[in-house]
ZAMARGU-4260 file (C-alpha; in steps of 0.2 Angstrom, whole numbers, plus 5000, padded with zeros to 4 digits):
<rodrens>
0) 4679/5132/5073 | 4687/5118/5084 | 4670/5111/5089 | 4665/5111/5070 | 4681/5102/5066
5) 4678/5089/5080 | 4660/5086/5074 | 4666/5083/5056 | 4678/5070/5060 | 4665/5057/5063
10) 4677/5042/5061 | 4686/5047/5077 | 4670/5044/5086 | 4671/5025/5082 | 4681/5024/5099
15) 4679/5005/5100 | 4686/5002/5083 | 4700/5014/5085 | 4705/5005/5101 | 4705/4988/5094
20) 4714/4994/5078 | 4727/5004/5089 | 4731/4989/5100 | 4733/4977/5085 | 4744/4990/5077
25) 4754/4992/5093 | 4756/4973/5095 | 4762/4972/5077 | 4775/4986/5079 | 4781/4979/5096
30) 4784/4962/5087 | 4795/4970/5074 | 4803/4981/5087 | 4798/4997/5079 | 4798/5013/5089
35) 4782/5018/5079 | 4773/5008/5092 | 4775/5023/5104 | 4768/5035/5092 | 4753/5024/5088
40) 4748/5024/5107 | 4752/5042/5109 | 4741/5046/5094 | 4727/5035/5100 | 4728/5042/5118
45) 4727/5059/5111 | 4711/5055/5101 | 4703/5047/5116 | 4707/5062/5127 | 4700/5074/5114
50) 4684/5064/5114 | 4684/5063/5133 | 4683/5045/5133 | 4690/5041/5150 | 4684/5023/5151
55) 4692/5019/5134 | 4708/5028/5139 | 4709/5017/5155 | 4706/5001/5145 | 4719/5006/5132
60) 4732/5009/5146 | 4727/4992/5154 | 4728/4982/5138 | 4745/4990/5132 | 4753/4986/5149
65) 4747/4968/5148 | 4753/4967/5130 | 4770/4974/5134 | 4772/4962/5148 | 4766/4947/5137
70) 4778/4952/5124 | 4793/4953/5136 | 4788/4936/5144 | 4786/4927/5127 | 4802/4934/5120
75) 4813/4926/5134 | 4817/4908/5131 | 4816/4896/5146 | 4833/4887/5148 | 4841/4879/5163
80) 4860/4876/5166 | 4870/4867/5153 | 4857/4871/5140 | 4845/4859/5147 | 4826/4861/5146
85) 4812/4851/5155 | 4795/4851/5146 | 4781/4840/5139 | 4775/4837/5121 | 4759/4847/5119
90) 4755/4844/5101 | 4762/4833/5087 | 4762/4835/5068 | 4771/4828/5053 | 4789/4830/5059
95) 4786/4843/5072 | 4780/4845/5090 | 4775/4859/5101 | 4785/4858/5117 | 4777/4866/5132
100) 4789/4873/5145 | 4779/4881/5159 | 4767/4893/5152 | 4777/4895/5136 | 4778/4884/5120
105) 4792/4881/5108 | 4793/4873/5090 | 4802/4857/5090 | 4807/4850/5073 | 4814/4833/5074
110) 4814/4815/5067 | 4814/4808/5084 | 4798/4800/5089 | 4789/4806/5105 | 4771/4803/5111
115) 4759/4816/5115 | 4760/4822/5133 | 4777/4814/5136 | 4788/4823/5149 | 4805/4825/5142
120) 4822/4832/5147 | 4832/4839/5132 | 4849/4847/5129 | 4850/4860/5115 | 4848/4878/5110
125) 4835/4890/5104 | 4834/4899/5087 | 4823/4911/5079 | 4809/4903/5068 | 4812/4906/5050
130) 4799/4915/5039 | 4794/4906/5023 | 4806/4908/5009 | 4792/4910/4996 | 4778/4922/4997
135) 4765/4909/4991 | 4769/4897/5005 | 4762/4896/5022 | 4772/4908/5033 | 4777/4897/5047
140) 4784/4911/5057 | 4768/4921/5057 | 4757/4905/5060 | 4767/4901/5076 | 4768/4918/5082
145) 4749/4919/5081 | 4749/4904/5093 | 4762/4912/5105 | 4777/4902/5099 | 4792/4913/5095
150) 4807/4901/5096 | 4812/4884/5089 | 4821/4872/5101 | 4835/4862/5092 | 4839/4846/5101
155) 4858/4841/5103 | 4854/4827/5116 | 4839/4818/5123 | 4842/4816/5141 | 4826/4808/5148
160) 4808/4803/5141 | 4794/4797/5152 | 4775/4796/5149 | 4765/4810/5155 | 4754/4809/5171
165) 4742/4823/5168 | 4723/4821/5167 | 4725/4825/5148 | 4738/4811/5146 | 4728/4798/5155
170) 4713/4802/5144 | 4724/4801/5128 | 4731/4785/5134 | 4713/4778/5137 | 4708/4783/5119
175) 4724/4776/5112 | 4719/4758/5118 | 4707/4758/5103 | 4711/4755/5085 | 4718/4770/5075
180) 4703/4773/5065 | 4691/4774/5080 | 4703/4785/5091 | 4708/4796/5076 | 4690/4799/5071
185) 4685/4803/5089 | 4699/4815/5090 | 4694/4823/5073 | 4676/4826/5078 | 4678/4831/5096
190) 4695/4840/5096 | 4697/4845/5078 | 4714/4835/5077 | 4720/4827/5061 | 4730/4811/5060
195) 4737/4799/5047 | 4721/4788/5046 | 4709/4803/5045 | 4720/4814/5034 | 4711/4810/5018
200) 4694/4816/5026 | 4702/4831/5033 | 4709/4836/5016 | 4692/4834/5008 | 4685/4847/5021
205) 4699/4859/5015 | 4696/4856/4996 | 4677/4859/4999 | 4681/4875/5008 | 4672/4869/5024
210) 4687/4866/5036 | 4679/4878/5048 | 4666/4864/5052 | 4679/4853/5060 | 4688/4866/5070
215) 4681/4866/5087 | 4674/4884/5089 | 4658/4893/5091 | 4645/4882/5084 | 4652/4866/5093
220) 4653/4875/5110 | 4635/4882/5108 | 4628/4865/5105 | 4637/4858/5120 | 4631/4873/5130
225) 4613/4870/5124 | 4613/4852/5129 | 4621/4855/5146 | 4609/4869/5150 | 4594/4859/5145
230) 4600/4845/5156 | 4604/4856/5171 | 4588/4866/5170 | 4578/4850/5174 | 4589/4846/5189
235) 4592/4864/5196 | 4580/4878/5195 | 4592/4892/5200 | 4604/4900/5188 | 4618/4893/5198
240) 4619/4879/5186 | 4628/4890/5174 | 4643/4889/5185 | 4643/4870/5183 | 4641/4871/5164
245) 4656/4883/5164 | 4666/4870/5174 | 4662/4857/5160 | 4666/4870/5146 | 4683/4875/5154
250) 4687/4856/5156 | 4684/4855/5137 | 4695/4870/5134 | 4709/4861/5144 | 4706/4845/5133
255) 4708/4857/5118 | 4724/4864/5124 | 4715/4881/5125 | 4716/4884/5107 | 4712/4901/5099
260) 4696/4896/5091 | 4689/4888/5107 | 4695/4902/5119 | 4687/4915/5107 | 4671/4905/5107
265) 4670/4904/5126 | 4674/4923/5128 | 4659/4927/5116 | 4648/4915/5124 | 4652/4922/5142
270) 4649/4940/5136 | 4632/4935/5129 | 4627/4925/5144 | 4632/4938/5157 | 4625/4952/5147
275) 4608/4943/5147 | 4607/4937/5165 | 4619/4945/5176 | 4623/4963/5171 | 4611/4978/5173
280) 4620/4987/5158 | 4616/4979/5142 | 4630/4978/5129 | 4627/4982/5111 | 4632/4970/5098
285) 4646/4981/5093 | 4652/4982/5111 | 4652/4963/5113 | 4662/4961/5097 | 4675/4974/5102
290) 4676/4968/5119 | 4679/4950/5114 | 4693/4955/5102 | 4701/4965/5116 | 4700/4950/5128
295) 4707/4937/5115 | 4721/4949/5112 | 4726/4948/5130 | 4727/4929/5128 | 4734/4928/5111
300) 4742/4945/5108 | 4748/4941/5090 | 4733/4930/5084 | 4729/4944/5071 | 4744/4936/5061
305) 4734/4921/5057 | 4719/4919/5045 | 4708/4912/5059 | 4707/4928/5068 | 4701/4938/5053
310) 4689/4924/5048 | 4681/4921/5065 | 4679/4939/5070 | 4672/4944/5053 | 4659/4930/5054
315) 4655/4935/5072 | 4653/4953/5068 | 4641/4948/5054 | 4630/4936/5065 | 4629/4949/5079
320) 4623/4962/5067 | 4611/4950/5058 | 4603/4942/5074 | 4591/4957/5077 | 4587/4959/5059
325) 4582/4941/5056 | 4571/4937/5071 | 4555/4936/5061 | 4563/4924/5048 | 4559/4905/5047
330) 4573/4893/5052 | 4576/4888/5034 | 4576/4907/5028 | 4589/4911/5042 | 4600/4896/5036
335) 4600/4902/5018 | 4602/4920/5022 | 4616/4917/5035 | 4626/4906/5023 | 4624/4918/5009
340) 4630/4933/5019 | 4644/4923/5027 | 4650/4919/5009 | 4650/4937/5004 | 4658/4943/5020
345) 4672/4930/5020 | 4675/4932/5001 | 4689/4945/5004 | 4698/4934/5016 | 4696/4919/5006
350) 4704/4927/4991 | 4718/4935/5001 | 4723/4920/5011 | 4719/4905/4999 | 4720/4914/4982
355) 4705/4905/4976 | 4686/4907/4976 | 4675/4892/4980 | 4658/4894/4972 | 4652/4878/4980
360) 4656/4881/4998 | 4639/4889/5002 | 4630/4873/4996 | 4642/4862/5005 | 4640/4872/5021
365) 4621/4870/5020 | 4623/4851/5016 | 4636/4847/5029 | 4632/4858/5044 | 4616/4848/5050
370) 4625/4832/5047 | 4641/4837/5057 | 4630/4845/5070 | 4621/4828/5073 | 4638/4818/5072
375) 4645/4830/5085 | 4630/4829/5096 | 4630/4810/5095 | 4649/4810/5098 | 4647/4820/5115
380) 4635/4806/5120 | 4645/4791/5114 | 4661/4797/5121 | 4655/4792/5138 | 4650/4774/5132
385) 4666/4765/5126 | 4657/4750/5120 | 4649/4761/5107 | 4665/4768/5100 | 4664/4757/5085
390) 4650/4769/5079 | 4664/4782/5075 | 4670/4771/5061 | 4653/4772/5053 | 4653/4791/5055
395) 4670/4791/5046 | 4665/4779/5032 | 4649/4789/5029 | 4657/4805/5028 | 4672/4800/5017
400) 4660/4793/5004 | 4649/4808/5005 | 4664/4820/5003 | 4669/4810/4987 | 4652/4813/4979
405) 4652/4832/4984 | 4670/4834/4978 | 4664/4829/4960 | 4653/4845/4960 | 4666/4856/4968
410) 4669/4872/4959 | 4685/4882/4962 | 4693/4896/4953 | 4710/4902/4957 | 4711/4921/4957
415) 4729/4923/4962 | 4737/4936/4974 | 4725/4950/4979 | 4733/4966/4985 | 4729/4972/5003
420) 4722/4989/4996 | 4710/4979/4986 | 4704/4969/5002 | 4703/4985/5012 | 4692/4993/4999
425) 4681/4978/4998 | 4677/4978/5017 | 4675/4997/5017 | 4661/4995/5004 | 4653/4981/5013
430) 4653/4991/5029 | 4645/5005/5019 | 4631/4993/5013 | 4628/4987/5030 | 4626/5005/5036
435) 4614/5009/5022 | 4625/5022/5014 | 4617/5027/4997 | 4633/5035/4991 | 4643/5019/4996
440) 4630/5008/4987 | 4632/5017/4971 | 4651/5016/4972 | 4649/4997/4976 | 4639/4994/4960
445) 4652/5003/4949 | 4666/4994/4958 | 4659/4977/4955 | 4656/4980/4937 | 4673/4988/4934
450) 4681/4973/4944 | 4673/4960/4933 | 4678/4969/4917 | 4696/4972/4923 | 4699/4955/4929
455) 4692/4947/4913 | 4703/4959/4902 | 4718/4959/4913 | 4729/4948/4902 | 4726/4961/4888
460) 4730/4976/4898 | 4746/4969/4906 | 4762/4974/4897 | 4769/4956/4901 | 4764/4944/4887
465) 4774/4929/4892 | 4783/4923/4907 | 4795/4909/4912 | 4797/4906/4931 | 4810/4895/4939
470) 4803/4892/4956 | 4813/4892/4972 | 4812/4873/4977 | 4829/4870/4984 | 4839/4857/4976
475) 4825/4852/4964 | 4817/4860/4948 | 4801/4867/4943 | 4799/4879/4928 | 4782/4887/4924
480) 4779/4895/4907 | 4764/4906/4905 | 4756/4914/4889 | 4745/4927/4898 | 4735/4932/4883
485) 4731/4914/4876 | 4729/4908/4894 | 4741/4894/4891 | 4752/4886/4905 | 4766/4874/4902
490) 4777/4866/4916 | 4795/4859/4913 | 4798/4847/4928 | 4787/4847/4944 | 4800/4843/4958
495) 4806/4850/4974 | 4822/4847/4984 | 4824/4838/5001 | 4813/4845/5015 | 4802/4855/5004
500) 4783/4855/5004 | 4774/4843/4993 | 4761/4857/4991 | 4775/4870/4985 | 4771/4869/4966
505) 4752/4869/4968 | 4753/4884/4980 | 4763/4894/4967 | 4750/4890/4954 | 4736/4895/4965
510) 4745/4911/4970 | 4748/4915/4951 | 4730/4912/4947 | 4732/4897/4936 | 4718/4885/4934
515) 4723/4873/4921 | 4739/4866/4914 | 4741/4863/4895 | 4756/4851/4897 | 4769/4846/4909
520) 4786/4840/4902 | 4795/4828/4914 | 4814/4829/4910 | 4819/4813/4918 | 4813/4801/4932
525) 4822/4808/4947 | 4812/4812/4962 | 4818/4830/4963 | 4811/4833/4946 | 4794/4825/4947
530) 4789/4823/4966 | 4776/4836/4965 | 4767/4829/4950 | 4753/4819/4960 | 4748/4834/4970
535) 4747/4845/4954 | 4737/4833/4945 | 4725/4831/4960 | 4722/4850/4961 | 4723/4855/4943
540) 4716/4850/4926 | 4732/4844/4918 | 4728/4840/4899 | 4744/4830/4896 | 4760/4824/4904
545) 4774/4822/4891 | 4788/4810/4897 | 4806/4810/4890 | 4802/4796/4878 | 4790/4806/4868
550) 4788/4802/4849 | 4784/4820/4844 | 4797/4833/4839 | 4788/4850/4842 | 4774/4856/4853
555) 4764/4873/4851 | 4754/4881/4865 | 4748/4898/4861 | 4764/4908/4858 | 4775/4895/4866
560) 4784/4883/4854 | 4794/4868/4861 | 4806/4858/4851 | 4814/4842/4857 | 4833/4842/4855
565) 4836/4826/4865 | 4826/4813/4874 | 4830/4796/4883 | 4844/4785/4876 | 4842/4772/4890
570) 4858/4778/4897 | 4863/4770/4914 | 4865/4787/4921 | 4846/4794/4921 | 4853/4812/4921
575) 4858/4809/4903 | 4840/4803/4898 | 4834/4821/4902 | 4822/4829/4889 | 4831/4844/4882
580) 4819/4857/4875 | 4822/4873/4865 | 4808/4885/4868 | 4805/4899/4856 | 4795/4914/4861
585) 4795/4928/4848 | 4813/4932/4845 | 4819/4924/4862 | 4826/4906/4863 | 4826/4897/4880
590) 4836/4881/4882 | 4830/4868/4895 | 4843/4855/4899 | 4837/4845/4914 | 4852/4836/4922
595) 4862/4832/4906 | 4880/4829/4908 | 4895/4835/4897 | 4893/4819/4887 | 4875/4825/4880
600) 4881/4843/4879 | 4894/4837/4866 | 4880/4829/4856 | 4869/4845/4857 | 4883/4855/4848
605) 4877/4848/4832 | 4861/4858/4834 | 4859/4876/4827 | 4857/4883/4845 | 4865/4900/4843
610) 4859/4913/4850 | 4852/4907/4866 | 4843/4920/4876 | 4842/4911/4892 | 4849/4894/4898
615) 4843/4883/4912 | 4860/4878/4919 | 4861/4859/4918 | 4860/4848/4934 | 4858/4863/4947
620) 4875/4869/4942 | 4884/4853/4946 | 4902/4851/4939 | 4897/4836/4929 | 4889/4848/4917
625) 4891/4866/4909 | 4907/4863/4900 | 4916/4879/4893 | 4915/4872/4875 | 4897/4870/4876
630) 4894/4887/4884 | 4905/4896/4871 | 4895/4887/4857 | 4878/4893/4863 | 4883/4909/4872
635) 4868/4912/4883 | 4865/4930/4889 | 4855/4925/4905 | 4858/4909/4915 | 4846/4902/4928
640) 4852/4890/4941 | 4839/4880/4952 | 4847/4874/4968 | 4855/4879/4985 | 4870/4876/4995
645) 4867/4863/5009 | 4878/4851/5019 | 4873/4837/5008 | 4874/4846/4991 | 4885/4861/4987
650) 4877/4869/4971 | 4883/4877/4960 | 4901/4871/4958 | 4914/4885/4958 | 4920/4878/4940
655) 4903/4881/4933 | 4902/4899/4940 | 4919/4902/4932 | 4914/4895/4915 | 4898/4906/4915
660) 4908/4921/4920 | 4920/4918/4906 | 4906/4919/4893 | 4899/4935/4902 | 4882/4927/4906
665) 4871/4936/4918 | 4870/4923/4932 | 4854/4921/4943 | 4853/4908/4957 | 4838/4903/4967
670) 4849/4898/4982 | 4833/4893/4993 | 4829/4912/4994 | 4821/4918/4978 | 4811/4914/4963
675) 4818/4919/4946 | 4806/4926/4932 | 4809/4930/4914 | 4796/4942/4908 | 4793/4945/4889
680) 4784/4961/4884 | 4780/4967/4867 | 4797/4973/4862 | 4808/4969/4877 | 4811/4957/4891
685) 4815/4959/4910 | 4820/4949/4924 | 4811/4949/4941 | 4816/4941/4957 | 4804/4938/4971
</rodrens>
């Protein structure tokens, strides 16, 4: 009976997958300091003993010990006496740096200007990296953890700064002697680094869904390996030239700061090379894939927290499995087939991480891959011929014009947030198809049909008909109205507070699955109420932008009716020029006030406003607004406040909270921590915080 049970549990015989999954689970639980990590290892060890897999058991013990040691090492900040640290600038971005101290890296967020590879002596303190305050924004904590960065260093004093003297610093100094466009284009093609002069081109690659072509990874290093092997084969007959090639490759890794994508590519290349020429025992494609994951987890134990891990290993698994099946294909057939399969297999991750589906990415990949391969090939040659560096400018100009044309036929659909279980089901079905399971294939067809039907009819099945969402934007304001059944979206203000991302509003709209905007009302011309407008107009089809000097009195969008109660009066105080709107949705009335002061509130008392269901509290809860007389007149049941308490601005004012409590209004405050959503069902309404 025991042996029958053992034979039935076939999934337990996938020892390699269990080992990889168990180690990822162990590392994650170790990161969050969960004692469940011990149970995961004990359970996995029991399965391997049961299956009599001594090799995998030994490998498990080895990797777990290394992972635990890495975790302990990375979690201990490096600090000298008097809170002084010595390090060098390893990477720089917009307002941040990576500070390298020994073998460890730290996140350095500062307005102080440092140069790449500078050797610096700083006084300060460490703090934990904060996670993203919104679910739809990039989680900086996970992103940095994936790159082995766990602490932020906060500078209190800069003691000393001097130029770096490493080989990498000298190479960087040599490139910096050229004009910005030349050196930045060279850095983009050879090292995948973006800079101010190449930011537009880099952004186009993101929009077209082909950013992976710029990140130095497998196909770049394979091109380099192919060129070097062809050269050295003519010079040296023995296989010893492989060692020389690897010296070049490891030097290139050094120039790339041993990035995740490049290290992973070298590991896989090494496994394939040694398996073909040096090992008697031949590894299967599955074994190479699993072994490469285990090795990368030794160098980057938390790399699975980043999207790059899942994208790269999914595509690697696919190509390793397709390689033997497409040997008889012509080159163009392989190219088409590989691109189609890559799109299908990356679809799940694309939806999960970016909330959108890029239908054109297959075409763009086919069009850009040969061009970029040639550019990369020429770049490898030109980099040794400084007089020819001007050619990089032509590469840039050609690509930027080419990308502008491609962007005109770019087809993107924002799907919105995809639950993890949906993603898991999708990849289980793909696995079944690849393994030619007839039962799974039938389920897959049914699943596809039902998914399309359910997605199309989703607005009619949901109990929520309308929603009003006040985004968590700090001391700014963005409010999104959505008629789910009529597919109408209207925004009131598109601003974020100081220090917030320019992409925040567009990130939310993608996360919410919104593809076009029927109208954007701008209350007044202050930066914190409209600074995200250019980005939103860039990424979304905005049908109209309505300013505070509009000549119209009412606007209707599906079941959303907007009535103008106040507009610009050319007041010296721009806040008093705020566009005040009364929004009617069924029996509910919502009052949008912008940043009006008590002066305008008195004028509004002439309007028939009672009863107000929800009030957008004026001016982020400032004491200049929300007079008790005004509040007692409109008697709102729910009050939303957009703002947060900072050293610069202390919102909301105590007197405002006191006035709101006097009229017994339910108070909700974003406070830099949460989004506020008012959902209207067929016969009721509810408030959701997220």
